[in-house]
N, C-alpha and C positions, 0 to 999 in steps of 0.2 A: 458484065458489070461485076466488079470485084466486091466481095463482102468484107466489111471492116470488122465485123464481129460475128461470131457464130450465131446462127439462127436457132432460137429456142422454140421448141414445139410445146413443151409443158411449162407452165409457170408455177412458181412456188406458192404455198398456201398463205403466206403472209404478205402484207402490203409494205413495201419498202419506201421509206421517206428519206430523201437525201439529208445527211447530217444527223439522223436519228439512230441511236444505238439501242436496240430492244434489250440486249443483255444487261446494259447498265440500269435500265428502268426495272427490269425484273429483279436485279440484285438489290436495288434500293427498296423496292416493294417488300421483298422478303425480310430485309433488315428491319423495316418499319413494323411489319407484322409481328416479328419475333419480339421487338421491343414492347409492343402493346401487350402481348401475351405475358411477358415478364413482369410488366408493371401491374397487370391484372392479377397475377399470382401473388405478388407482394401485398396488394390491397386485400385479397381474400385471406391471406395468411395472417396479417396483422390487424386488419380492419374489422373482421367479423368474429363473433364468438366461435370457439372451437367446437362447441356442441351444437350441431345444426338441428337438434330436435327440440328446441325451445328453452333449454336451460343454459343460461350464460354462466361461464365459470366465475366463481367468486373467490377472490384472493383472501387469505386469512386477514382479518381485520374486524371491523364493526359495521353493523347496519342498524339504522334506527328508523322508526316510522311513527307517525301520529296515529291516534286511535282509529280514525276513519280510513287509514291506509293499511290496516291489519286485518287479516282474515285467518280463521282457523280452518286448516285443511283436514286434520284429524287430531286424535288425542296427543300426538307427539310432533305435529308439524304445523308451522305457521307460514303465512305469506306476508312479507313486509315489502311494500311497494312491488317491485318485480322480482324479488328474491325469495325463494322457498327455503326455509330453514327447518331442519330437523333438530329437535332438542337432544343434545348429546347425552348419552347414558340413560335414555328413557325408552322403554318399550311399552307402547299402549296398544290395545286391540283396535283393529280396523273397524270402520263403520259397518254395521250389519252383522257383526259378530255377536252371537248369542251366548250369554253366561247365565248361570243359575243364581237367583236371589236367595235370601234367607229362608224362604218358604219352599224352595225348590222350583219355583216358576222361572221361566226364561225371560230375559230382557236384553235389549241391544246395548251391551256394555261398551261397544265402540262409540256409539252415539253419546252415552253417558260420559265417557272419557273426554270426548270432544266438547261436550257442554261444560265440563269442569274446567277445561283449558280456556274456553270462551269466557267463562265467569272471571277467571284470573286476569285476562287481558282487557276486559270490558272497561271502556272509558279511560284507558291508561296508554301513555306513550310506551312503546316496546323497544328495547335496545338489546341487541344480541352481539356477543363477542364470538366471532366465528373462529373455528379452529380446524378447518379442513372440510372434507367431504365424506359422506357415508358410502356404503357399497353401491347405492343406486346413482351416485354422482351428485346428490343434493348437498348443499352447504349444511354444515352442522355446527352447533355452538351452544353456549350457555346464554339464556335469555332472561331478561328482567322486565317487570312491569309493576309500576306503583311501589317500588322498593322491595318487591318479592321476586326471588329467583324462581322462575317458572319450572325448571327442571326438577328441583328439589321439592317444591310445593306440590306438584302433580304426583310424585311418588309418595310423599308424606300423606296426601289425602287418599291414597290407595287406588288411584285411577291409572297407574302405570307401574311396571316393574323396573327395578334398577338394573342397568346393564354395565355399570362401572362400580368399582369398589367404594367410591366416595358417597354413593347414595344407598348403600346396603342398610345402614342404620335407620334411615327414613322408611325404607320398605319394611324392615322388621317391626317398627312401631305401628305402621299401618296394618300389618298382618295381626299383630297382637290386639289391636283395637278393633279388628274386624271392620275396617273402613273400605269403602269403595268396592273394588273387585273382590275383596276378601270378606265381604259381609256374611257369607254363608259358611266361612271357615275352610272352604276348599280352595285348592290352587287352580285358578282359571287357566285354561289352555288357550293360547292365541299365538 
């Protein structure tokens, strides 16, 4: 009996279906997978904030919040809605920082600075003109509440130092009047 085709002892590992091309399917699957990865990358690049640690980048502009949407973080930082704003040109002590009062006793000057800022924003809409970011990546700007510029008012009341030349006169007045942090006449370190 003549053999029309050679006899195969071992069969291949894939199952062959007549008219089905496995290579074409593999090619289409790879292309579809790469397209999904590319689309996902674009969504991640443009659809999500660039800072994945909780702070969304804020473009220069303005942010405004009603009184119930404002929180005092510390003596130089506010949270308006979901935006944390540092007061530009203002350096206030952190909460828990101890300073000496007029009689030499210690007090939490960071909490006092925070309380002073809280008093300035209490029951007022707060608007901040943003002008960039600080070294920690937080938005910074000049803020206003109830017709009062918070940056200047905090320095003038003696609860913060001036970090920019425009606020130097307000700090000098607070020092001369022994207000806030300068009530004992010494230069507080923070």
